[in-house]
Structures are given as C-alpha cells and as structure tokens.
C-alpha positions in Angstrom: 211.5 274.5 211.2 208.0 272.9 211.1 206.2 273.2 214.4 205.0 270.1 216.3 201.4 271.4 216.0 201.7 271.4 212.2 203.2 267.9 212.2 200.3 266.6 214.2 197.8 268.3 212.0 199.1 266.2 209.0 197.6 262.7 208.8 200.3 260.1 209.8 199.8 258.2 206.5 200.1 261.3 204.3 203.4 261.0 202.4 204.3 264.7 201.8 203.3 268.0 203.6 200.1 269.5 202.2 198.8 272.1 202.3 202.3 273.6 201.9 204.0 276.3 199.8 206.6 273.7 198.6 206.0 270.6 196.5 202.2 270.6 197.1 201.9 274.2 195.6 204.1 273.3 192.7 202.0 270.2 191.8 198.8 272.2 192.0 200.2 275.1 189.9 201.3 272.5 187.2 197.8 271.1 187.2 196.0 274.5 187.0 198.3 275.5 184.1 197.7 272.2 182.3 194.0 272.4 182.7 193.8 276.0 181.7 195.7 275.3 178.5 193.2 272.6 177.7 190.4 275.2 178.0 192.4 277.6 175.9 192.7 274.9 173.2 188.9 274.7 173.0 188.7 278.4 172.3 191.7 278.6 170.0 190.6 275.7 167.8 186.8 276.0 167.6 184.6 273.2 166.1 180.9 272.8 165.6 180.6 272.0 169.3 181.5 275.6 170.2 178.3 276.8 168.5 176.1 274.0 169.7 173.8 273.9 172.7 175.8 273.0 175.8 179.1 274.0 174.3 181.9 271.5 175.2 180.1 270.9 178.5 178.4 268.1 176.6 181.6 266.0 176.9 182.3 264.0 180.1 185.9 264.9 179.4 185.3 268.6 179.9 183.0 268.2 182.9 185.7 266.0 184.5 188.3 268.6 183.6 186.2 271.3 185.3 185.9 269.3 188.6 189.7 268.6 188.4 190.4 272.3 187.8 188.3 273.2 190.9 190.0 270.5 192.9 193.5 272.0 192.2 192.3 275.6 192.6 191.2 274.8 196.1 194.4 272.8 196.7 196.5 275.8 195.7 194.4 278.2 197.8 195.0 275.8 200.7 198.7 275.8 200.0 198.9 279.6 200.0 196.7 280.2 203.1 197.5 276.9 204.9 193.8 276.7 205.5 192.5 273.3 206.8 189.0 274.2 205.5 190.2 274.8 201.9 192.3 271.6 202.2 189.2 269.7 203.3 187.2 271.1 200.3 190.0 270.0 198.0 190.0 266.5 199.4 186.2 266.2 199.1 186.3 267.3 195.5 189.1 264.8 194.8 186.8 262.0 195.9 184.8 262.7 192.8 187.4 264.1 190.4 190.1 261.5 190.8 188.0 258.4 190.1 186.1 260.3 187.4 189.3 261.2 185.6 190.6 257.7 185.9 187.3 256.5 184.3 187.6 259.1 181.5 191.2 258.0 180.8 190.3 254.3 180.8 187.2 254.8 178.5 188.8 257.2 176.1 192.1 255.4 175.5 190.4 252.0 175.6 187.7 252.9 173.1 190.2 254.8 170.9 192.4 251.7 170.7 189.4 250.0 169.1 188.1 252.9 166.9 188.8 256.5 167.7 185.9 257.5 165.5 183.6 256.2 168.3 184.7 259.0 170.6 185.8 261.8 168.3 183.2 263.2 165.9 184.0 263.4 162.1 185.8 266.5 161.1 187.3 267.1 164.5 191.1 266.7 164.9 192.7 266.8 168.3 196.5 267.5 168.4 198.4 264.8 170.2 199.7 267.1 173.0 196.1 268.4 173.5 194.8 264.8 173.6 197.2 264.0 176.4 196.2 267.2 178.2 192.5 266.4 178.0 192.6 262.6 178.6 195.7 261.8 180.6 197.1 264.7 182.5 194.1 265.2 184.8 194.1 261.6 185.9 197.9 261.5 186.3 198.0 264.7 188.4 195.0 263.8 190.5 196.5 260.4 191.3 199.7 262.1 192.3 197.8 264.5 194.6 195.8 261.6 196.1 198.8 259.3 196.7 201.3 261.8 198.1 199.5 265.0 199.1 196.3 263.8 200.7 195.1 261.8 203.8 193.6 258.4 203.1 190.1 258.2 201.8 187.5 256.8 204.1 184.7 256.3 201.5 183.4 252.8 201.3 182.2 250.8 198.3 178.4 251.5 198.7 178.7 255.3 198.9 181.2 255.3 196.1 178.7 253.3 193.9 176.0 255.8 194.9 178.2 258.8 193.8 179.2 257.1 190.6 175.6 256.2 189.8 174.4 259.7 190.5 177.1 261.1 188.1 176.2 258.5 185.4 172.4 259.3 185.6 173.0 263.0 185.7 175.3 262.9 182.7 172.9 260.7 180.7 170.1 263.2 181.4 172.3 266.1 180.4 173.5 264.4 177.2 169.9 263.6 176.1 168.8 267.2 176.9 171.6 268.5 174.6 170.6 266.0 172.0 167.1 267.3 171.9 168.5 270.7 171.1 171.3 269.7 168.7 170.1 266.6 167.0 173.4 264.8 167.6 175.4 263.3 170.5 178.9 264.6 171.4 180.3 261.1 171.3 179.4 259.2 168.0 179.2 255.9 170.0 176.0 257.1 171.7 174.3 257.4 168.3 175.1 253.8 167.5 173.4 252.5 170.7 169.7 252.2 171.5 168.3 253.2 174.9 168.9 249.8 176.5 172.4 249.7 175.3 173.1 253.2 176.5 171.7 252.2 179.9 174.1 249.3 180.0 177.0 251.5 178.9 176.3 254.1 181.7 175.9 251.3 184.2 179.2 249.8 183.3 180.8 253.3 183.5 179.4 253.8 187.0 180.8 250.4 188.1 184.1 251.2 186.5 184.3 254.5 188.4 183.4 252.7 191.6 186.1 250.2 190.9 188.6 253.0 190.3 187.8 254.4 193.7 188.4 251.1 195.4 191.6 250.5 193.4 192.9 254.0 194.3 192.2 253.3 198.0 194.1 250.1 197.7 197.0 251.7 195.9 197.2 254.4 198.6 197.5 251.7 201.2 200.3 250.0 199.2 202.2 253.3 198.8 201.6 254.8 202.3 200.5 252.0 204.5 197.1 251.3 206.1 195.1 252.5 209.0 195.6 249.1 210.7 199.3 249.4 210.4 199.1 252.9 211.8 197.2 251.7 214.9 199.9 249.2 215.6 202.7 251.7 215.3 204.5 253.3 218.2 202.8 256.3 219.8 204.3 259.5 218.5 205.7 257.9 215.3 204.6 260.3 212.6 205.3 257.9 209.8 203.8 254.9 211.5 207.1 253.1 211.8 
C-alpha cells in the first residue's frame, strides 16, 4: 500500500506514479535499451562519419539521442532509488530533450518526405528499423514520459525560446567547427545553403523547438488537466476531481 506521504509527494496532475519500480521503470528501461541499440548500430555499421572529426556527434540526431539517453538513465535511477533529486534532474533534462527530439523527428521526416538525400549523405544506408530508432523512438518515448510520468512543465515561452536559441547557435558553431576539419557537412542540406540561408534555417529550427515546448505543455494540460483546474478542486483530491 502506498503511504499518504508518497501520494502527497506526487504532483496532483501527474497521471502515473513516478519515480516508481513499476510502469515508470519499465518505460525507462525500454528507452535505455532502444537508445543503446541505436548507438550499437553506429558501431556495427560504420560509415565515413566514424573516421571523421567529431564522429557521429556531428549529427543533431545523435546529440539529441545522447540527451534523451541521459534523461532516461536518470529516470531509471530515480525509479530504483525513489530519489526526488534524481527525479528532478530527469525532469530538468526532459525540458531540453523532449522538445529537441520532437524537433528532430519533425525536421527529419519532413525533409525526408521531400528528398531524403538532403539529410542522408550519399553512400550511407540506414535500415528502416534503425531509422525509426534514431528518428522516432526518442520523441515517442520522451512524450510518453512527459505526459504520464512527469509533473507539469512551468517553463514559459521566453525561456523556452532562449534555450532553443542557445542550442541552435551552439550546434551551428559545432557543425562549422567540424566542417573546418572534415571539409564536408554531416547533412548535405547544409552544403546547399549559404551563410544567410543557414542562419534562417537554424532560426526556424529554434522557433520550431520553442513551438514544440509550447505544444507539449498544451497537450499535457489536455491529457492531465491544468493548474487552474487543480486550484479549483476539492482540498485533498489527489486527482483534482
């Protein structure tokens, strides 16, 4: 039986118990296994990127996968130890990883629908199951974690835009740094754009990531209710009813 103290420690709008050694732990284990298999694919099926400067870290996909991996590792550690500190770290990382992975999924599948050669270099083939693992599973699992296993986000639009812009500027600087060593960009699309066009692309990406943060907050409210509704609920009603 769950103690009243543990019930009160869970946010009233959070749908499922987390951290916990039940559903929450299972979701985080699935995520860690999925993300680890994606890393294994990079080693098992090497390409020219493996021997280039920056390795696969040149790809926003792999950087996002790394943050997602860290998010779920802290989530599982919180599940095992029931540590509120580790749970808080997981939620803080999710503020970055979930909108970033949604952005990656939107950009990758959207551009691929137009021309996959814009995002996959010539001579590189990605198996369909690996494609899903890289470009769909992280966003799907992080959204599940956010909607059902996390308290509501409190971040507002301006800080979300600041975070997204910092990631966009940092990634642009990193990609150009790798280009100076390798002589090529990880995404063929970048080579087809001049500096101004790349600036526009990264600006739009930052706005899209900000938009994904706002949409995820809205979706959380639709699924679990809002803070306003909770304030109007009966005292002691754990579900805000």
